[in-house]
C-alpha positions in Angstrom: 30.3 -8.9 21.5 28.2 -10.7 18.9 25.5 -8.6 17.3 22.1 -10.3 17.3 20.5 -10.8 14.0 16.8 -10.2 13.2 14.8 -12.4 10.9 12.9 -9.7 9.1 10.7 -12.1 7.1 9.6 -13.8 10.3 8.9 -10.6 12.1 6.8 -9.3 9.2 4.7 -12.5 9.2 4.1 -12.5 13.0 3.2 -8.8 13.1 0.7 -9.1 10.2 -0.8 -12.2 11.8 -1.3 -10.3 15.1 -2.9 -7.5 13.2 -5.3 -9.9 11.5 -4.0 -9.1 8.1 -2.8 -12.7 7.7 -4.4 -15.8 9.4 -2.7 -16.8 12.7 0.2 -19.2 12.3 -0.8 -22.8 12.4 0.6 -25.1 15.1 4.0 -26.4 14.0 3.9 -29.6 16.0 1.9 -31.6 13.4 3.9 -34.2 11.6 4.9 -33.4 8.1 4.5 -29.6 8.4 7.2 -27.9 6.4 8.8 -24.8 8.0 10.1 -21.8 6.2 13.6 -20.4 6.6 12.5 -18.5 9.7 11.2 -21.6 11.5 7.6 -20.5 11.2 5.0 -22.9 9.7 3.1 -21.1 7.0 -0.5 -20.2 8.1 -2.0 -21.0 4.8 -0.8 -22.5 1.5 0.5 -19.6 -0.6 -0.7 -19.3 -4.2 2.0 -20.6 -6.5 3.5 -18.1 -8.9 2.7 -18.6 -12.5 5.5 -19.2 -15.0 6.9 -16.0 -16.3 5.3 -14.7 -19.5 7.0 -12.1 -21.7 9.3 -11.3 -18.8 6.5 -10.8 -16.3 6.1 -13.0 -13.2 2.7 -13.0 -11.5 2.5 -13.9 -7.8 -0.9 -14.4 -6.2 0.3 -14.5 -2.5 -0.8 -11.7 -0.2 2.7 -11.8 1.5 5.7 -11.9 -0.8 9.0 -12.9 0.6 12.5 -13.7 -0.8 11.5 -17.4 -0.8 8.7 -16.5 -3.3 11.2 -14.9 -5.7 14.5 -16.7 -5.4 15.2 -19.1 -8.3 12.2 -17.6 -10.3 13.7 -14.3 -11.6 15.7 -15.7 -14.5 14.6 -13.6 -17.5 12.1 -11.7 -15.5 11.8 -7.9 -16.0 8.7 -7.2 -13.8 6.9 -8.9 -10.9 3.1 -8.4 -10.5 1.5 -8.9 -7.0 -2.1 -8.5 -5.8 -3.2 -5.0 -4.9 -3.3 -5.8 -1.2 0.0 -7.8 -1.1 2.7 -7.0 1.4 6.2 -7.3 -0.1 8.9 -7.6 2.6 12.0 -5.3 2.6 14.4 -8.1 1.7 12.2 -9.1 -1.2 12.1 -5.6 -2.5 15.9 -5.4 -2.1 16.3 -8.6 -4.1 14.2 -7.1 -6.9 16.2 -3.9 -6.9 19.4 -5.8 -7.1 18.2 -7.7 -10.2 16.7 -4.6 -11.8 13.2 -6.1 -11.7 10.3 -3.7 -11.4 7.4 -4.3 -8.9 3.8 -3.6 -9.8 0.5 -4.0 -7.9 -2.6 -5.1 -9.8 -3.3 -6.9 -12.9 -1.0 -8.8 -15.2 -0.4 -7.7 -18.8 -3.3 -8.6 -21.0 -5.8 -8.2 -18.2 -8.6 -5.6 -18.6 -7.3 -2.1 -17.7 -8.1 -0.8 -14.3 -10.9 1.7 -13.9 -9.9 5.3 -13.1 -9.8 6.1 -9.5 -11.6 9.2 -8.2 -9.4 11.3 -6.0 -10.2 14.5 -4.1 -6.8 16.3 -3.8 -7.0 18.9 -1.0 -4.1 21.3 -0.7 -4.0 23.4 2.5 -2.3 26.8 3.2 -2.8 30.2 1.6 0.2 29.6 -0.7 -0.7 26.1 -1.8 -1.6 25.4 -5.4 -2.4 21.8 -6.4 -2.3 22.6 -10.2 1.3 21.4 -10.7 0.6 18.1 -8.9 -2.6 17.6 -10.9 -0.7 18.0 -14.1 1.8 15.3 -13.0 -1.1 13.0 -12.2 -2.7 13.5 -15.6 -1.1 10.5 -17.2 -2.1 8.1 -14.4 -5.4 6.1 -13.9 -6.5 8.8 -11.4 -9.4 11.2 -11.9 -8.3 14.1 -9.8 -10.6 16.8 -8.3 -8.4 19.5 -6.8 -9.6 21.6 -3.9 -7.9 24.2 -1.6 -8.5 25.3 1.9 -6.8 27.7 4.3 -8.2 25.9 7.3 -6.9 22.4 8.2 -10.1 21.6 10.1 -12.3 22.7 7.2 -10.2 20.7 4.8 -10.6 17.4 6.8 -14.3 18.1 7.1 -14.6 18.5 3.4 -12.6 15.3 2.7 -14.7 13.3 5.1 -17.8 14.4 3.2 -16.3 13.5 -0.2 -15.4 10.0 1.0 -18.9 9.3 2.1 -19.9 7.6 -1.1 -17.4 4.8 -0.6 -16.1 5.1 -4.2 -13.7 8.1 -3.7 -10.3 8.4 -2.2 -8.8 11.5 -0.7 -5.3 13.1 -0.4 -4.5 15.9 2.0 -1.4 17.8 1.2 -0.2 19.7 4.3 2.9 20.7 6.2 1.0 19.8 9.4 0.8 16.1 8.8 0.3 15.0 12.4 -2.5 17.4 13.0 -4.1 16.5 9.6 -3.9 12.8 10.4 -5.5 13.2 13.8 -8.2 15.5 12.6 -9.1 13.3 9.6 -9.3 10.1 11.8 -11.8 11.8 14.1 -14.4 11.4 11.4 -16.4 8.2 11.3 -15.5 6.1 8.3 -12.3 7.9 7.5 -9.2 5.8 7.7 -6.2 8.0 7.1 -2.5 7.1 6.8 0.6 9.1 6.4 2.4 8.9 3.1 6.1 8.5 4.1 7.3 7.0 0.8 6.0 5.2 -2.3 7.6 1.9 -1.2 5.5 1.5 1.9 2.3 3.4 1.4 0.6 0.6 -0.4 1.1 -1.9 2.4 0.3 0.8 5.0 -3.0 1.6 3.3 -3.9 -2.1 2.8 -3.4 -2.8 6.5 -6.3 -0.6 7.5 -8.2 -0.2 4.3 -7.2 3.4 4.1 -9.3 5.8 2.1 -7.4 9.0 2.9 -3.7 9.8 2.4 -2.0 12.6 4.4 1.2 13.7 2.7 3.7 16.5 3.2 4.8 18.7 0.3 8.4 18.7 1.7 9.7 15.8 -0.5 8.8 17.7 -3.7 6.2 17.2 -6.5 7.7 14.1 -8.1 7.9 12.1 -4.8 4.4 13.3 -3.8 3.2 12.1 -7.2 4.7 8.6 -6.7 3.3 8.3 -3.2 -0.2 9.3 -4.4 -0.1 7.0 -7.4 0.9 4.0 -5.2 -1.9 4.9 -2.7 -4.5 5.0 -5.5 -3.2 1.9 -7.3 -5.9 -0.5 -6.0 -8.7 2.0 -5.7 -11.1 2.3 -2.8 -10.4 -0.4 -0.1 -12.6 -2.2 2.3 -11.7 -2.0 5.9 -10.2 -5.4 7.1 -12.7 -7.5 9.0 -10.5 -7.5 12.1 -10.8 -3.7 12.4 -14.2 -3.1 10.8 -16.1 -2.8 14.1 -13.7 -0.1 15.4 -12.7 1.7 12.2 -15.5 0.8 9.8 
């Protein structure tokens, strides 16, 4: 029996469009509209990638697919995409196969990013954020570590710290589901789970997240990578499509 194939690129576009992260797909019936490989007419013209400079390719599109990368990676060592860009799984796999690094933010030569303020809350009587703070010392993150034995009190404190709109929060807890639910009960808090470094940026951008809930189980170095990716673009605005409900 033939196994059906799934066009991941097309699915990503359609899901993001339904969420309001990308504009709705334009009607494909108009004469002269060029379709992509998945048969979907692009919703808007994508920003053309600049020519590689010193081994760096800068792409301005908010959605980066294999089509944006193929034929453009000759001599490229790194690809830079906007802070809120979504990079599809197949595009990431292509970069990995070519040993090309992926970065979110500014191109080389741009002014350095400002340091992000982060309240790092560790929960549990045996938790100590000191080691994680040391790992984050070399990043563009200004960490304020705190501890709490009570998950409810921890989320209350984080919600208070996020009130100025210029601070991000990270909650380290083994009870991630409870932490996520408790945090999202606070007005203005948009918390996401930190599953891995590869997906946390896109997850955070999709709702304008200002709080990360992460388990200590993966270990310090993986936690550090997840937190750095979450903080990379700094405080985010809630997408317009969700602002009335999540604001």
